[in-house]
C-alpha positions as CSV (number, residue, x, y, z in Angstrom):
1,M,8.1,71.1,64.3
2,M,7.7,67.3,64.1
3,W,7.8,65.8,60.6
4,I,8.0,62.1,61.6
5,S,5.6,60.6,64.1
6,P,7.3,58.7,67.0
7,A,7.5,54.9,66.7
8,Y,6.4,52.8,69.7
9,A,7.6,49.3,70.4
10,A,5.1,46.5,70.5
11,S,4.2,45.7,74.1
12,A,2.9,42.1,73.7
13,P,5.6,39.3,73.5
14,A,3.0,37.0,71.9
15,N,3.2,39.1,68.7
16,D,6.9,38.2,68.4
17,I,6.1,34.5,68.5
18,M,3.2,34.8,66.1
19,S,5.3,36.7,63.6
20,F,8.1,34.0,63.8
21,L,5.6,31.1,63.4
22,P,5.1,31.2,59.6
23,M,8.9,30.8,59.1
24,V,8.9,27.7,61.3
25,V,5.9,26.3,59.4
26,I,7.6,26.9,56.1
27,F,10.8,25.2,57.3
28,V,8.9,22.2,58.6
29,L,7.1,21.9,55.2
30,F,10.4,22.1,53.3
31,Y,11.9,19.4,55.5
32,F,9.0,16.9,55.0
33,M,8.4,17.7,51.3
34,L,11.9,18.3,49.9
35,I,14.8,17.5,52.3
36,R,13.6,14.2,53.8
37,P,12.6,12.5,50.5
38,Q,15.8,13.6,48.9
39,M,17.9,12.1,51.8
40,K,15.9,8.9,51.5
41,Q,16.5,8.7,47.7
42,A,20.2,9.4,48.2
43,K,20.4,6.6,50.8
44,Q,18.7,4.2,48.4
45,H,21.1,5.1,45.5
46,K,24.1,4.6,47.8
47,L,22.8,1.2,48.8
48,M,22.2,0.2,45.2
49,L,25.8,1.2,44.2
50,E,27.2,-0.8,47.1
51,T,25.3,-3.9,46.1
52,L,26.2,-3.6,42.4
53,K,27.8,-6.7,40.9
54,A,28.8,-8.2,37.6
55,G,25.8,-9.4,35.5
56,D,23.5,-6.6,36.7
57,E,21.7,-4.6,34.0
58,V,22.0,-0.8,34.5
59,A,21.2,2.6,33.1
60,T,23.5,5.5,33.5
61,T,22.7,9.2,33.9
62,G,23.8,9.7,30.3
63,G,21.2,7.2,29.1
64,I,23.5,4.3,28.3
65,V,22.1,0.9,29.2
66,G,24.2,-2.2,29.5
67,K,25.4,-5.2,31.5
68,V,27.9,-4.7,34.3
69,T,31.1,-6.8,33.7
70,K,33.4,-5.5,36.4
71,V,32.9,-3.3,39.5
72,S,35.8,-1.5,41.3
73,D,35.8,1.2,44.0
74,Q,35.4,4.2,41.6
75,F,34.5,2.7,38.2
76,V,32.1,0.2,36.6
77,S,32.8,-1.6,33.3
78,V,29.5,-1.8,31.3
79,E,29.1,-3.9,28.2
80,I,26.9,-1.9,25.9
81,A,27.1,-4.3,22.9
82,S,28.9,-7.6,22.2
83,N,32.6,-7.1,22.7
84,T,32.1,-3.4,23.5
85,V,32.9,-2.5,27.1
86,I,33.0,1.1,28.5
87,N,34.2,2.3,31.9
88,V,31.9,4.8,33.7
89,Q,32.2,6.3,37.1
90,K,30.3,4.4,39.7
91,H,28.1,7.3,40.8
92,T,26.8,7.8,37.2
93,V,24.9,4.5,37.4
94,Q,21.4,5.7,37.9
95,T,19.1,2.7,37.8
96,L,19.4,-1.0,38.3
97,L,17.2,-2.5,35.6
98,P,15.2,-5.7,36.0
99,P,16.9,-8.8,34.6
100,G,16.1,-9.4,30.9
101,T,15.5,-5.7,30.1
102,L,18.3,-5.6,27.6
103,K,16.9,-8.5,25.6
104,S,13.5,-6.7,25.3
105,I,15.1,-3.5,23.9
């Protein structure tokens, strides 16, 4: 008595390549639509942080806007109001604002 029919291996090696092709296409799409743009954005952010200097107007990831008064390796001093300076970690500076932005707020 045979309850289970015998399984036969595929004889065409082209089937193996064709079944693997969708995975390759998905990876290529992920690379060009997600990974590559994110790497480019991270590179631009790193360059912006390296060129940060006193007098620049910035916005942090927490939504604080102010003028940079001092830049060190790990921290940035940001003046958020007259005579009110806070220290934030350098990587939290999200955006370099155009000059004069703070006066228009």
